[in-house]
N, C-alpha and C positions, 0 to 999 in steps of 0.2 A: 427282165427277170424279176422275180419276187424276192426281195431282200428281207421280207418280214418273217420268214420262217414258217409260213402257213403251208405246211406240207402234209400230204395225205399219209395215212399209216403205211400204205404200201411203199411210198417213197422213203419213209424213215427206216423201213426194214432193209433197204438196200445196203450193200457192203462192198468194200473193195475186193472181197473174196480171200482166197488163200494167199498168204504172203510169207516171205522169208526174210530173216535178218542177214544183212550183209556186213562184212568186216573190211574196213579200209585201213591199210598200213600207211600211215602218214609219213611222207618223206621229211627227214629232219636234217639240220646241219650236222657236221661231223661231231660236234660236241653235245648234240642232243637238244631237247626241249627244256628251256630254263623256266622254272617255276618262280613264283613271287618270293618263296622262301630262300631262293638262291641255289637250290639243288637242281639237278638235271636228270631227265629221263632219257635214256639212250635209245629206247624204242617207244613208239606210240601207235596204238591201234584204236579204232573207234568203231563200235557197232551202230548200225543205222538201218532205217527202213525208209522207202519212198513210196508214194502213191500218186496216181494221176499222171498227166502227161505234161512235160515241159514244153513251153512254146518255143518257137524258133528264136524269139527275142530274149528268152529266158527271163521274162518279166512277171511270172506268175508263181514265184517261189514263196511258200509259207514254211517257216521253221518253227517247230513246236518244242518247247523246253519242258522236260518232265520234272515232277516234284521229287521229294526225298527218296522214295522207294520205287520210282517208276523205271521205265526202260525204253528202248527204241520202239517197242511194239505198241504203237498208239492206236492202230486201226487194223481192220481185217482179222484174219484167223490164222493161227498156227495149227495145222491139222484141218480136219474136215469142218466146213462151215456149220455152225450151230452145235458142234460137238467138241471141237478142239478148244484152244485158248484164244479168247477174244482180246482185241486190243483194249488198253485201259481207258481209252476215250472213244470207243467204237460208236457210242451214241452221238458224238459230235463230228467225227471225221468220216466222210464217205460220200457217195453220189447223192446229191440233193440235200445233204445235211448242212449243219452250221458252217463247217469248213468243207466246201463242196469240191470233191476230187474230180468232178466233171470240168472244173474250170481252173483249179489250182494244182500245182505240183508240190506236194507236202513232204517235208523231210522231218524225221524225228531221230535223235541219236542218244544213246546211253552216255551219261556224263563221266568225266574223268573221276577216278576213284570208285566207280561203280563195280558191279559184279555180273554184268550182263553182256560182256563182250568187249567193253572199253577197258583200257589199261587201268588197273586198280591194285589193291593190296594182294588179291589172290592171283594176279598175273605172274608169269615167270620173269624174274629179274635176269636180263641177259648176261649180267656180270657173274652171277652166282649159279645160274641154271636152276634156281629154286624159287618158290613163291616169295614175293617181297615180304609179306608178313609185317613184322615190326619195323622193317627198313623202308617201308613205303613213305615217301616224304609228305609233309603237310600240304594241303591244297587249299585254294581259295575260289570264290565265285569267279573272280577275274581269270584264274587259270582255266576253269571249266569253260568259260565263254571263248577264251583264246583257242582252246582245243577245237571247239565246234566251229569257230571261224576258219581254222585250218582245214577242217573237213569240207566246209562249203567251197573253199578255194580248190581243194583236191577234186571235188565233183564238178568244177568249172562254173560254179554259181557265184557271180560277182555281186549282184544285187539281190536283196531279200525284200520281197514286197511287204511281208509282215512277219514279225516274230511274236509268238504267243506263248504265255506260260501262266500257270496257276500255282499259288503257294510258293514253294522254293523255286519253281519254274518261273514265277513272276519276277523274282529277284534277278534271275538270269536274263529274262527278257529286258528288264530295265538296264542291266549292265550292258547288254548288246547295244542299246541305243546310245549309251554314254561312250562305250569303247569303240564302236564303229558307226559314228553318226552319219557318215556319207554313204553307207551301204544299206541302211534300214529305212524302208519307206514308211512303215507304220508299226505300231506295237500295241498289243493287248495284254494288260497286266491284271490278273484276276486274283482277288483275295490274297494280297501280298503286302509287303512293307519295305521300307528302306533300311530297316533293322528290326530284329526281333525284340519284343517286349521282355521285361524282366521275368514275367510269368512264363512265357514261351521258353526262354533260356533255362528256367528252372526245370521244366519238364525234360528238356534235352540233357541237362546235366545229370539228372537222376537216371535217365535211360542209359547214358554212357557208363555211369557208375555200376549199374546192374550188370552190364556186359563185363566190365573189368573185374568185378567181384566174383565172376564165375571161374572156378579153378581150371576149367578147360580152356580158358582164354589164353593162358600161358604167355602173357605179354604180347599177344598178337601172332605168335609163332605156333599155331595149332594145326596147320594144314597137313603136316606129315605125321601127326600123332594118331590120326584115326578118330579123334574126338573133336567136337565143335562146342563152343559155349552156348548150347541151345537154351539152357535155363535163363541165362542172362539176356540173350537176344529176344527170347519170348517175352520176358518181363518188360524189356525196353519197348517192344511193340505194343504190349497191353497199355503201358503208360501213355504212349503216343496216341493210341487209338481212342482213348477216352477223350482226348482233346479234339478229335475229328468230328464228333457228334455233338449236337446241341443238347442241353439238359432236357428240352422239350421232346426231342426225338428219342433220347435215351429212355425217357419215361413212357413214351408211346410204344416203343419196341419191346421194352422189358418190364417197366414198372417194378413191382416186387414179386413178379411171377416166379414160381419155383418149378423145377423139374421133378419128375417122379423119382422117388428115392431108389437107389440101387444098393442093396446090402447095407453095411454100416459105414461106408466110406464117407458119407456126408456128415457124419457126426463123430468122426475120429478126432479125439481131443488133441492128438499130436500134430495132425495136418491142418486142423481148423478149416476144412473145406466146407462150402455151403452148397445148397441146392438151388440157389438163385439163378434164374435164366441168364442174367447179365454176366455171371461168372463163367457159365458155359460158353457164352459168346466170346468173351475175352480169351478163354483157353483156345477156342477154335482159331481166333485171329492170330494168336501167338504161334500155334502149331503150323499154320499156313505160311507164316512169315519165315520161320526157321527153315522150312523146306525150300524156299526160293531166294533167300537173301543171305548175304555174308556179314558177319558181325564187324569185321574190320572196316568194311565199306560203310556200314552204319556209323561207326565212330568217326571216320574221316569226313563223311558228307555232312553229318550234323554239326561237326565243329566248323566246317566251312560256312554253313548257314548261320551259325551263332556269331561268327566273326564278321559277317557282312554288315557294314555300317557306313552308308554313304556320307553321313555327316562327319564322322570321324575321319574318313578318307580324304574328304575335300574341304574340310573346315566348316562348311555349312551346305545344306541341301541345294541352295541356289547355285553354288559353284559347280556341283555335279550336273544339275539340270541345264545349266547354261550351254553345255556341249550338245544337247539333244536337238536334232533336226526333224525327227520323226513326228508324225501325227499319232497321238496316243489315246487309247481308251482305257480307263481305269474302272474296274468292276469290283464292287464290294458285295458281300453276302450278309444279309440281315442278322442271321443267327450264329455267325462265326465268332467264336470267342478265342480261337488260337491266333488268327489274324483279323481282329475286329474291324468293323467298317470304318472306325475313326482313323485307322492306319492307312487304309486306301484313300480316304478323304484327304489325309495329309499329303499323299503323293500328288493327287489331283490339284489340290490347292497350291502346292509348291510349284507345279508346272504352270499353273495359271499365273502365279506371281511372276514367273519368268517369261510370260507372254508366249507360251508355247501353244500349239494346236492340241487341245486336250478336251476330252469328254469324260463324264463321270456318271455312273448310275449305281444304285444299291438295290440289288434284287431281293425280293422277299422270298426266302427259301428256308424251310424248317430244318433241313438236314445238317446245319452247322457247316464246318469247314469243308466237309466232303461234298457239299452241295454242287460244287463246280464239276464233280465227276458223275453224280447220280441224279441231279435235278436240273436238267439241261434245257427245259422248255423255253424260258425267256432268255437264258444265256445263249442258246443256239441262235435265237432271233437277233439278239444284239450283236453277236459276233458276225453273223452273216451280213447284217446291215453295214457294219463298220469296215469289213475287209475291202481293200482297194481293188475294185473290179478291174479286169484287164481292159485298158482304155479308160477314158475319163467319163464320169457321170456329168451330164449337162442339164441345166434347167432352161427350158425354152421360154422366151418372153411371153409368147402367146398362151402358155399354159400356167404361168406362175400365179395368176389371179383367177383362174377358171373355177366356177362353181361357188364363189363366195357371195354373201349378200351384198346388194348394191351399196349400202351405207358403208360397209367395211371397205369395199372397193374404193369408194370416194376417200375415206380416211387414209387408206394406205397410199393412194396417189399423192395426197397432201404431205404425208410423212416423207415419202420419197423425195419430194421437192425440197424439203428442209435439210435432208442429209446429204452432205457433199460426197463426191466420189472418193473411194478408198478410205472412208472413215472406219473407225472401230466402234462397233455397236453392241450393246447387250440388250437383248429382247426378253423382258420379264413376262412370264406367263405366255411363252411363245407358241403354245398349242402345237399344231402340226407343221409350223415353220413356214407358212405361206409368205409372211412379211419378210422373213430372212431370204426366201427364194427371190422375191422381188428386188430387194436391195442388192443381193449378190449379182443378179443378172443385169440390172440396169445401172447400178452405181459401183460395181466391183467392191462392195462392202464386205468386210470380214466380221461376222457376227458370232456372238455367243448366246445361245438360248438358255433360258432357265424354265423348267417345267417340272411338275411332280408326277405326271402320268407316264408310266412305263411305255404305254402304247405310243404316246407322243415322242418319247425319247427315241424309240426304235425308228419311227418315221423320220425324225429330224436327222438322226445319225445316217440313215440310209441315203438322205439327200446330200450328204457330205459336209454338213455343218457341225460345229462344235456345240455341245449342250451339256449342262449340268442338271442332274435330277435333284431338285431341292424345293422346299416349300418357302416361297418368298415371304410368307408371314413371319418366318424366323429371321429375316434380315439377309444381308448379302456379305456375311463375314468372310466368305471365301475369296472375295474380290478386293484387291488393294485399292487405296485411294487413287482417283483420277486415272484409272486404267483405260477407260473408254472415252471416246468423244461424245457419244450419245447413249443415254439409257432410255429405252422406250417401254411404256406401259400402255398397251393397246387394249381397250375394252376390258380391263382387268381391275382397275382401282376400286370399282364399286363392289367387288366381291372379296377384297382382302379384309382381314380383321383389324389390322392396325395401319390405316392409310398414312398416318403421319410418319411412322417408321419407314415405310416403303419409299415415300417421297424424299425423305431426308437421305436415305440410303442411295437413291438414284443420283442425287447431286453430289454425294460423296464419291461414288465410283466413276462418275462421268462429268464432263464439263457442263453438259446440258441434259435436261430431261424432257422427254416429249410424252405427254399423256393424252390419250383419247378415251372418251367414254360416251355412252348412249345419250341420246337427246331425251331427257326426262320431261321436257316441256311438250312433247308430242301429245296430241289430244287423247289418243287411245291409252297412252300410259297414265295420263292424269285421271281419266275416267276410271281406269282399273284401280288406281289408288283411292279414288273417292268412293266408289261403290263396293269394292271388295276389301279395302283396307290393307292391301299388300302391293309391294312393288311388282312390276311386270316380270313375267317369266315366259320365254318363248324360245324358238329355235336359235335365234341370234343372241338371246339373253338367258341362257339356261342356268341361272345362278340363284343361290340363296343370298339374301341381303343382310348385311351386318350393321349398317348405320344409315343415318339420314343426313349426314353432313354434306354429301356431294352436291345436292341442288344449290348449295351456297358455296361452290368450290372457290371462287375468287376470294371470298372472305376467309374460307378455311385455309387458303394458302397465303395468308397475310404475312408481312415481313417478320412478324413475331415467331413464325415457324421456320425462319431462315430461308424463305423462298420468295422470289418475285415473279410476276407473270409478264410474259411477253405476248402481246396480242397479235392475232392474225386471223385467217379464216377459221383456224382451229387454235386452241390455246397451247402455249408452250411455256415451260417453267425453267428458270435457271437459278443457281444459288446466289443469294445476296451477300455471301461471305467471301 
């Protein structure tokens, strides 16, 4: 199968078709479902949708966690295809797509506290026979995940091949791996965090205040009044929606463009309305949201999101991550300022510190936080590559080194001899992961690759290896001291801008460093330097050159730089400290 996401337009237009939302009434103990706050729900129902076919072994289950205002309808169509309501991640989920329903059984469910079929503030309280309203108890992310765990048990799904979520859904996905470590095979956490930043908290606080300031809110008991706090909910949505788009995308979409004036309304001094296009856009978003969402649900869900804090709950992040057994992919979005890339990197770095199987990439996406919903090209490829295929991916020994130049073949075989079985290795500038393939197949080595190219990231993830997208010229701050047995820099030292930094970082993060580089003494290379005044550039050396220290490498790596050289057929360096 092609895990790289290179699908034709026709394949991408495929859909799971017309679907319906199901309601599961979850069996509970006589005293009900106890929440973290101590209160109990006497009845519990969950709205969910499924797509694809469950295998006889039930080993192909993908559970998708939706974000703040999402619902169970993640894919397909309610109503006629192309005319009804499409799933909120229709571009990602379906036949031949990132989450391929030809191979996976996909489940998505509305969260506790929601308003799309799962028990929430607008549900009927069995004790009063009226909507819960102000009497609906506080909920947490842990409560939400526990409810979804009950749903999967109800559906007879013991093991989850992968749990996936973006934004608030990413928090839920992380909580799944902590709360049910023995049930979750892998996890994809997209544009999320272990806790909201102060800025994100501020937006939520103002949004909730807007709802509570609406006279129609009536302290949450508005369901039987015939009025809803539409002004407050609309304003909350407008505030939130500003955070979903990047400044660049906001400028591209609207800039300072104006609508055509209609009467005197745009210059009414009492209303202070404008005719800027961006105001029209926000008004439209607010109106749409009021038509489909409940104000009390918004209050409860945003509070649950605000209160989620793994460090506060476990003392430190490492204590929370210590429980995780899943293989994890963390994805950041370059222009996201609601859940900035630094927060995703913190998750990945924390998992790496705990020696978990983790990969990380930051996708270049101009749409801001909403990019995971609307800009799915590379995201779809990364997700498709990472997902645990039914059965195991294997790397055959006879194909691991196929198609590489003879000199690299020679070098890789030498490196293989130096690395003992079952060692922990970090491969810097790993490219498409051929050396990682070789070490995994022949020496059962667990490797982490570091590379900057998104194409290489996708290829290496597809092969089943862990990889971080990073520029090694910036150092290896994400890796703790002495995490690995060997750090390998294969045919890359000559292209880095600060070789001293890289070499010292290698022996900081590993017991030993192995460096290979081209033979600059080769006659053709010397002649090119003599007659053309430049270092060689070819298919095997397609690099720009940044320094001339490498021809004197042994002197460059003198003890004054904290390194000593161990001689062999090729050269190997270890720390002198």
